[in-house]
C-alpha positions as CSV (number, residue, x, y, z in Angstrom):
1,M,1.3,-1.1,11.5
2,A,-0.2,-0.7,7.8
3,C,-3.5,-1.4,9.4
4,A,-3.4,2.9,10.3
5,N,-5.0,3.4,8.1
6,H,-6.8,1.3,6.4
7,W,-8.6,0.1,9.4
8,A,-8.3,0.1,12.7
9,G,-7.5,-2.5,15.7
10,C,-4.3,-4.7,17.0
11,I,-3.9,-2.0,19.8
12,N,-0.1,-1.9,21.2
13,P,1.3,-1.0,16.8
14,L,-1.8,1.9,16.7
15,V,-0.4,3.5,19.6
16,Y,3.2,3.6,18.8
17,N,4.4,0.4,21.1
18,L,5.1,-1.7,19.2
19,T,6.3,-5.5,20.8
20,N,8.8,-7.6,18.5
21,N,6.6,-9.5,16.7
22,W,5.0,-6.9,14.7
23,R,8.6,-6.0,14.7
24,S,9.9,-8.5,12.3
25,T,7.2,-10.3,10.9
26,V,7.7,-8.4,7.4
27,F,12.0,-8.9,7.9
28,S,11.3,-12.4,8.7
29,V,9.5,-13.1,5.6
30,A,11.7,-11.7,3.3
31,F,14.0,-13.2,4.4
32,T,14.3,-16.6,5.6
33,R,10.7,-17.4,2.9
34,V,11.1,-15.5,0.2
35,M,14.7,-14.6,-0.3
36,P,15.8,-18.1,0.0
37,A,13.3,-19.0,-2.7
38,W,14.3,-16.8,-4.4
39,H,18.1,-17.7,-3.8
40,Q,17.4,-21.7,-4.9
41,L,15.4,-20.5,-8.6
42,K,18.6,-18.2,-9.5
43,A,20.6,-21.1,-8.9
44,A,18.5,-23.0,-10.6
45,Y,18.9,-20.8,-13.7
46,D,22.7,-19.7,-13.8
47,Q,23.1,-23.8,-14.3
48,G,20.8,-23.1,-17.3
49,L,17.6,-24.6,-15.8
50,V,15.4,-22.1,-15.3
51,A,14.3,-20.2,-18.6
52,G,14.8,-17.2,-18.9
53,E,11.3,-15.8,-18.8
54,V,10.2,-18.2,-15.4
55,M,13.6,-16.0,-14.2
56,A,12.0,-12.8,-15.2
57,V,9.0,-13.6,-13.0
58,G,10.8,-15.0,-10.3
59,D,12.5,-11.6,-10.8
60,I,8.7,-9.2,-10.3
61,L,8.4,-11.8,-6.6
62,K,11.4,-9.9,-5.4
63,V,10.9,-6.6,-6.2
64,V,7.3,-6.8,-4.8
65,T,8.1,-7.8,-2.0
66,L,11.6,-6.1,-1.1
67,H,10.2,-2.7,-2.3
68,R,7.7,-3.3,0.4
69,A,9.5,-4.5,2.9
70,S,12.0,-2.2,2.9
71,D,9.8,1.0,2.6
72,M,8.8,-0.1,5.6
73,Y,11.9,-1.3,7.4
74,G,14.2,1.3,5.8
75,P,18.0,0.1,4.7
76,L,17.8,-4.3,4.0
77,P,20.6,-7.2,3.6
78,V,19.6,-7.1,0.1
79,L,22.7,-6.7,-2.3
80,H,24.7,-9.8,0.0
81,F,21.7,-12.3,0.9
82,G,23.6,-15.6,2.5
83,E,26.5,-14.4,3.6
84,A,27.5,-14.4,6.9
85,R,25.4,-11.6,9.2
86,S,24.6,-10.0,6.0
87,P,25.1,-6.1,5.8
88,Y,22.8,-3.9,4.8
89,D,21.9,-1.8,1.7
90,A,21.0,1.7,1.7
91,Q,17.6,2.8,1.0
92,D,18.9,4.8,-2.6
93,V,20.8,1.5,-2.9
94,L,17.6,-1.2,-2.9
95,Y,15.4,1.7,-5.0
96,D,18.6,1.5,-7.8
97,H,18.6,-2.6,-7.5
98,F,14.7,-2.3,-7.9
99,F,14.9,-0.4,-11.1
100,Q,17.1,-2.3,-12.2
101,T,16.1,-5.9,-11.7
102,L,12.2,-4.4,-13.2
103,N,13.8,-3.3,-16.6
104,N,15.9,-6.5,-16.8
105,S,12.5,-8.5,-16.9
106,I,10.7,-6.0,-19.1
107,S,13.3,-6.7,-21.0
108,V,13.4,-10.1,-21.3
109,L,9.1,-10.2,-20.8
110,E,9.8,-8.3,-24.5
111,D,11.5,-10.0,-25.7
112,F,10.0,-12.9,-25.2
113,L,7.0,-12.4,-26.0
114,A,8.4,-11.2,-29.3
115,T,8.3,-14.5,-30.4
116,T,6.5,-17.0,-28.3
117,P,3.0,-15.0,-27.1
118,D,0.8,-18.1,-26.3
119,S,3.5,-20.0,-23.7
120,K,1.4,-21.0,-21.5
121,A,4.6,-22.6,-19.5
122,L,3.2,-20.8,-16.0
123,V,0.0,-22.1,-16.0
124,K,-0.4,-24.7,-12.8
125,V,1.7,-22.3,-10.2
126,D,1.3,-19.2,-11.4
127,A,-0.9,-18.6,-8.5
128,V,-1.7,-14.0,-10.2
129,Y,-1.7,-14.6,-13.4
130,G,-2.6,-18.0,-15.0
131,G,0.7,-18.4,-16.5
132,D,0.0,-15.3,-18.7
133,F,3.9,-13.2,-19.2
134,A,1.5,-10.9,-21.1
135,K,-0.2,-9.6,-18.0
136,W,3.3,-10.1,-15.6
137,L,4.6,-7.8,-18.8
138,K,2.0,-5.2,-17.3
139,F,2.0,-5.7,-13.6
140,A,6.3,-5.6,-13.8
141,R,6.3,-1.3,-16.0
142,S,3.3,-0.5,-13.1
143,L,5.1,-1.4,-10.1
144,K,8.5,1.0,-12.0
145,L,5.5,3.8,-12.2
146,R,4.6,2.6,-7.7
147,L,7.9,3.1,-7.1
148,A,9.5,6.1,-10.2
149,M,6.3,8.2,-8.2
150,R,7.5,6.8,-4.8
151,I,10.8,9.3,-5.0
152,R,9.4,11.9,-6.6
153,Y,10.5,14.2,-3.8
154,V,14.0,12.9,-3.8
155,E,14.9,11.9,-7.1
156,P,12.6,13.8,-9.5
157,D,14.6,13.7,-12.3
158,L,14.9,9.5,-12.4
159,A,11.3,9.5,-11.3
160,L,10.7,11.6,-14.1
161,Q,12.6,9.0,-17.1
162,Y,11.4,6.0,-14.7
163,A,7.5,7.2,-14.8
164,Q,7.3,7.9,-18.8
165,E,9.1,5.3,-19.6
166,A,6.2,2.6,-17.5
167,I,3.9,4.5,-19.0
168,D,5.1,4.2,-22.8
169,G,5.3,1.0,-22.3
170,G,1.7,-0.1,-21.0
171,V,0.9,-0.1,-18.1
172,I,-1.9,-2.4,-15.8
173,T,-5.6,-0.5,-17.3
174,S,-8.0,-2.5,-17.0
175,T,-9.3,-5.1,-14.6
176,D,-9.3,-7.7,-15.6
177,E,-4.7,-7.1,-15.3
178,N,-5.9,-7.0,-11.8
179,A,-2.6,-9.4,-10.0
180,L,-4.5,-11.3,-7.7
181,L,-3.2,-13.5,-5.5
182,Q,-6.0,-16.6,-5.7
183,T,-6.8,-18.2,-3.3
184,Y,-8.3,-20.9,-4.7
185,R,-5.1,-22.9,-5.6
186,Q,-2.6,-25.5,-3.0
187,I,-0.4,-22.6,-3.0
188,T,-2.2,-20.6,-0.7
189,V,-4.9,-22.2,1.7
190,T,-7.0,-18.6,2.9
191,N,-7.0,-14.9,1.9
192,P,-5.1,-14.2,5.3
193,L,-7.6,-10.9,5.4
194,E,-10.4,-12.8,6.1
195,M,-8.9,-14.7,8.7
196,I,-7.8,-11.2,10.7
197,W,-11.2,-10.2,10.3
198,N,-13.6,-12.5,10.3
199,S,-12.0,-15.9,12.0
200,Y,-9.6,-13.5,14.7
201,N,-12.0,-10.2,14.6
202,D,-9.1,-8.2,15.2
203,A,-9.3,-5.2,12.6
204,R,-12.9,-2.4,11.7
205,M,-13.2,-0.6,9.8
206,G,-11.6,3.1,10.8
207,A,-12.8,6.7,11.7
208,S,-10.5,8.2,8.5
209,M,-12.7,5.7,5.8
210,D,-15.6,6.3,7.5
211,S,-14.7,10.8,7.6
212,Y,-14.6,9.6,3.7
213,L,-16.9,7.1,2.6
214,N,-19.7,8.4,5.2
215,G,-18.6,12.3,3.7
216,Y,-19.8,11.1,0.2
217,E,-22.3,8.4,0.5
218,D,-19.6,6.4,-1.6
219,P,-21.5,3.1,-3.4
220,R,-18.8,1.5,-3.0
221,R,-19.2,1.5,1.3
222,E,-22.1,-1.2,1.0
223,K,-19.9,-3.6,-1.6
224,M,-16.2,-2.8,1.3
225,F,-17.7,-3.0,4.6
226,T,-21.3,-4.8,7.0
227,T,-23.2,-1.7,8.4
228,V,-24.5,-1.8,12.0
229,T,-26.4,-0.4,14.0
230,L,-26.3,3.9,15.5
231,V,-28.4,5.9,16.6
232,E,-29.4,9.4,14.5
233,N,-31.7,11.5,16.2
234,G,-32.7,9.2,18.8
235,Q,-33.9,5.9,16.2
236,E,-32.2,3.3,14.9
237,I,-30.1,3.2,11.6
238,Q,-28.0,0.8,9.9
239,G,-24.6,2.8,9.2
240,Y,-21.5,2.9,8.6
241,A,-18.5,3.2,11.7
242,G,-15.3,2.9,12.1
243,I,-13.5,3.2,14.5
244,R,-10.1,5.4,16.1
245,I,-6.6,4.2,15.5
246,G,-4.4,4.6,18.9
247,I,-7.7,4.2,21.7
248,N,-7.4,1.6,24.5
249,V,-9.8,-1.0,23.7
250,T,-11.8,-1.8,27.2
251,S,-14.0,-4.6,25.5
252,K,-13.3,-6.1,22.7
253,A,-16.5,-7.7,22.3
254,Q,-18.6,-4.4,22.6
255,A,-16.0,-3.1,19.3
256,V,-16.4,-5.9,17.6
257,S,-20.6,-5.5,17.2
258,S,-20.0,-1.1,16.9
259,Y,-17.8,-0.5,14.0
260,S,-17.9,-2.1,11.0
261,N,-16.6,-5.2,9.5
262,M,-15.1,-5.9,6.1
263,R,-16.9,-8.3,3.6
264,V,-14.2,-10.7,2.1
265,T,-14.1,-14.0,2.6
266,G,-11.5,-17.2,2.9
267,T,-11.7,-17.2,-1.6
268,D,-11.4,-14.0,-2.1
269,P,-8.4,-12.7,-3.9
270,Y,-5.0,-11.3,-2.3
271,L,-5.2,-7.5,-3.5
272,W,-1.1,-7.1,-5.4
273,M,-2.8,-3.8,-7.7
274,N,-5.5,-2.5,-9.8
275,A,-6.6,-1.3,-12.7
276,A,-7.1,2.3,-10.4
277,E,-3.8,2.2,-9.0
278,A,-2.4,2.0,-11.7
279,T,-4.1,4.8,-14.1
280,F,-4.6,6.9,-10.8
281,L,-0.2,6.5,-10.7
282,R,-0.6,8.2,-13.6
283,A,-2.5,10.7,-13.4
284,E,-0.6,11.9,-10.7
285,Y,2.4,11.7,-13.9
286,E,0.2,13.9,-15.7
287,L,-0.7,16.8,-12.7
288,R,3.5,16.7,-11.8
289,W,5.0,17.0,-15.1
290,G,1.6,17.4,-17.9
291,S,-2.1,18.8,-17.4
292,A,-4.0,18.8,-15.5
293,A,-6.7,18.5,-17.7
294,T,-5.1,15.3,-19.0
295,A,-4.7,15.0,-15.5
296,G,-8.0,15.1,-15.0
297,T,-9.7,12.8,-16.7
298,L,-7.4,10.0,-15.5
299,Y,-8.5,10.4,-12.1
300,E,-12.0,9.8,-13.8
301,Q,-10.7,6.5,-15.5
302,A,-9.1,5.7,-12.0
303,V,-12.5,6.1,-10.3
304,T,-14.1,3.6,-12.9
305,P,-12.1,0.7,-13.1
306,S,-12.9,0.8,-8.6
307,F,-16.7,1.4,-9.0
308,E,-16.8,-1.9,-11.7
309,E,-14.6,-4.1,-9.2
310,R,-16.3,-3.9,-6.1
311,G,-20.4,-3.9,-8.0
312,A,-21.1,-0.5,-7.4
313,D,-23.3,1.6,-9.4
314,N,-23.8,5.3,-10.5
315,V,-20.1,6.1,-10.5
316,K,-20.3,9.4,-12.8
317,G,-22.6,10.5,-10.3
318,Y,-20.1,10.4,-8.1
319,L,-17.2,11.6,-9.8
320,S,-19.9,15.3,-10.4
321,D,-19.9,15.5,-6.8
322,A,-18.6,19.2,-6.3
323,T,-20.4,19.0,-2.8
324,S,-19.5,16.8,-0.3
325,T,-17.0,16.9,1.6
326,P,-15.5,13.9,4.2
327,A,-18.1,14.3,7.1
328,A,-17.1,14.9,11.0
329,Y,-16.4,11.9,12.3
330,K,-19.3,10.8,15.0
331,D,-17.9,7.7,17.3
332,P,-20.7,5.4,17.9
333,L,-19.6,4.5,21.2
334,N,-19.2,8.9,22.1
335,K,-15.1,8.2,23.1
336,H,-13.6,9.9,20.5
337,S,-15.7,12.1,18.2
338,M,-13.5,15.1,16.3
339,A,-16.6,18.1,16.2
340,S,-14.8,18.6,12.7
341,P,-13.1,16.7,8.9
342,Q,-9.9,16.2,9.3
343,S,-10.2,17.6,5.0
344,T,-12.6,19.7,2.9
345,I,-11.5,17.7,-0.2
346,T,-14.6,17.2,-3.0
347,V,-15.2,15.1,-5.4
348,A,-15.5,15.8,-8.4
349,W,-11.9,17.3,-10.9
350,N,-11.0,20.3,-10.4
351,A,-8.8,21.7,-13.3
352,A,-8.8,24.9,-11.9
353,A,-8.0,24.0,-8.5
354,D,-4.0,24.3,-7.7
355,F,-1.8,21.3,-7.7
356,E,-2.1,20.6,-4.7
357,T,-6.0,20.2,-4.0
358,N,-5.4,18.5,-6.8
359,L,-2.8,16.4,-5.2
360,E,-4.9,15.5,-2.4
361,R,-8.1,14.9,-4.6
362,I,-6.2,11.9,-6.3
363,I,-4.3,10.6,-3.3
364,T,-8.1,10.2,-1.6
365,Q,-9.7,8.4,-4.1
366,K,-6.2,6.2,-4.9
367,W,-6.1,5.8,-1.0
368,I,-10.0,4.5,-1.2
369,A,-9.6,2.4,-4.3
370,I,-6.7,0.3,-3.1
371,F,-8.1,-1.3,0.3
372,P,-7.3,-2.8,1.8
373,L,-3.7,-2.8,0.1
374,G,-2.7,-0.8,3.4
375,T,1.6,-1.3,3.4
376,E,0.6,0.9,0.5
377,A,-1.9,2.9,1.4
378,W,0.8,3.7,4.2
379,T,2.9,4.7,1.6
380,A,1.2,7.2,-0.4
381,H,0.5,9.1,2.7
382,R,4.0,9.2,3.9
383,R,4.9,10.5,0.9
384,T,2.3,12.7,0.1
385,G,0.2,13.6,3.5
386,Y,-3.0,12.3,1.6
387,P,-5.4,11.6,2.3
388,R,-5.1,13.5,5.5
389,L,-6.5,11.2,8.6
390,L,-6.9,11.3,12.1
391,P,-4.6,11.0,14.4
392,A,-4.1,7.9,17.1
393,V,-5.3,8.8,20.4
394,V,-3.0,7.3,22.9
395,D,0.9,7.9,22.0
396,N,3.4,5.7,23.9
397,S,6.1,6.3,21.7
398,G,7.3,8.1,24.7
399,G,8.1,11.1,22.1
400,A,9.4,9.0,19.1
401,V,6.4,9.5,16.7
402,N,5.0,13.5,15.4
403,V,1.1,11.7,16.0
404,A,0.6,15.0,13.7
405,L,2.3,12.5,11.0
406,G,2.1,9.0,12.2
407,A,5.0,6.6,11.9
408,R,7.2,6.6,9.6
409,R,8.5,3.6,9.6
410,L,8.8,-0.1,11.4
411,P,11.8,-0.6,13.8
412,Y,14.1,-3.5,13.2
413,P,13.1,-6.2,14.8
414,V,15.1,-7.1,18.4
415,E,16.6,-10.3,17.2
416,E,19.5,-8.1,14.8
417,Y,20.0,-6.4,17.7
418,T,21.7,-9.9,19.1
419,E,23.0,-11.8,16.1
420,N,23.6,-9.5,13.4
421,P,24.5,-6.3,15.5
422,T,27.1,-4.9,13.7
423,N,25.7,-4.5,10.4
424,L,22.5,-3.3,12.2
425,Q,24.3,-0.4,13.6
426,A,25.5,0.5,10.1
427,A,22.0,-0.2,9.0
428,V,21.0,2.5,11.5
429,S,23.6,4.9,11.1
430,A,22.6,4.8,6.9
431,L,19.1,5.3,7.8
432,N,19.5,8.6,9.4
433,G,22.3,9.3,6.8
434,E,19.8,8.7,3.9
435,S,16.9,11.3,6.4
436,V,15.7,13.9,6.8
437,N,15.3,13.9,10.1
438,G,17.9,11.1,11.3
439,A,15.8,10.1,15.3
440,G,17.8,6.5,14.4
441,D,15.8,3.4,15.3
442,T,12.2,4.4,15.5
443,Q,8.9,4.4,14.5
444,G,9.7,8.7,13.5
445,T,12.0,8.2,11.6
446,R,11.0,9.6,7.7
447,V,12.9,7.0,5.6
448,W,14.9,7.7,2.7
449,W,12.2,8.9,-0.6
450,D,10.2,10.6,3.0
451,R,10.6,14.2,1.3
452,K,7.8,15.7,1.0
453,N,7.3,19.5,4.2
454,L,4.6,18.6,5.7
455,N,4.5,20.7,7.9
């Protein structure tokens, strides 16, 4: 599902016809791996066997996992997890729990670091920050900022309060503070994206990414994707090409050779959050509640670390480009080309532009900068309507999905209908009650925070 926004592949999900393994994987990981492990840690903490700062990190990890799952499904069985046939919590209740959990972790880590700033208690088991509690603290505040901006259209006052608290406390600002799951440790054998893109050969650059990167002649292209042979004016050239989402691929071999692949190895770290995202969130905060001029400064500061972490050059020239726009999509196989691009947004900041134009500018560049964090890319698109993406070609949803808007969530796993039916039906009722278009357990139903008028 998330791959529909950053890259394309996996045919059934992208034509809005999800098999149960796609519906159930995220749910299963959250509730068979993460939550049981968290419960064990909490039990040890309650017995005095685990220190408060370690529990604080465990709580941050809980929020990292469950907010992604909730953003995909909506209501989830969290607060009563472990009870027989666990009841579900509405998403507004879950978000309140996430904020309170993060606030507590932030407070605990602030107090701990005030007296023990050089502790390395987790150094042997921490595959993200190597036991650096100060970086975990910044990550917790950055995560709070992410979730605060998430609720902007449904709880604007709370969004402002929580975002301001996170920013005032201090969030991720440099690439050495990026939250990256290292893959060289025994905890994670290999980067799972390497398996999907290279071993399985199940994904390729998406057509929307093609449109933006090629239109801007983005210097990050060569760092992110491989080239393929294209024909231009009768001549063969090397270039970058993406595949339309929601098409029926008749030849996988032809597809994998015709469209650009991601540059990834098994030892590359796996991204959770980077300085670019945190700074784009601050830019959006300023655009909404501060000044367009300050938002522009932060916007440029956000693009800069994205170039830095990619090893790309000429960020100043890129940021001054006020003429280049996304390119019209040309399918190398001449099947699904689009005569016009979906957007005309330029790169250079324009403080005189209207709010929506500059919001589109921020979110479009954020979308590029957080690749390959597909879940967050999908969520940003659902929340704001940006970037403007090419629609799926084939729609097998039976009318459940508005193709112009794309899929809004994942349906619950089939197993929940057979193993937890009463609570599942209550969850669907809660989903309908907090949705602006309650249409039941479908891909077209908008979750609680998905409130912006996108029509």
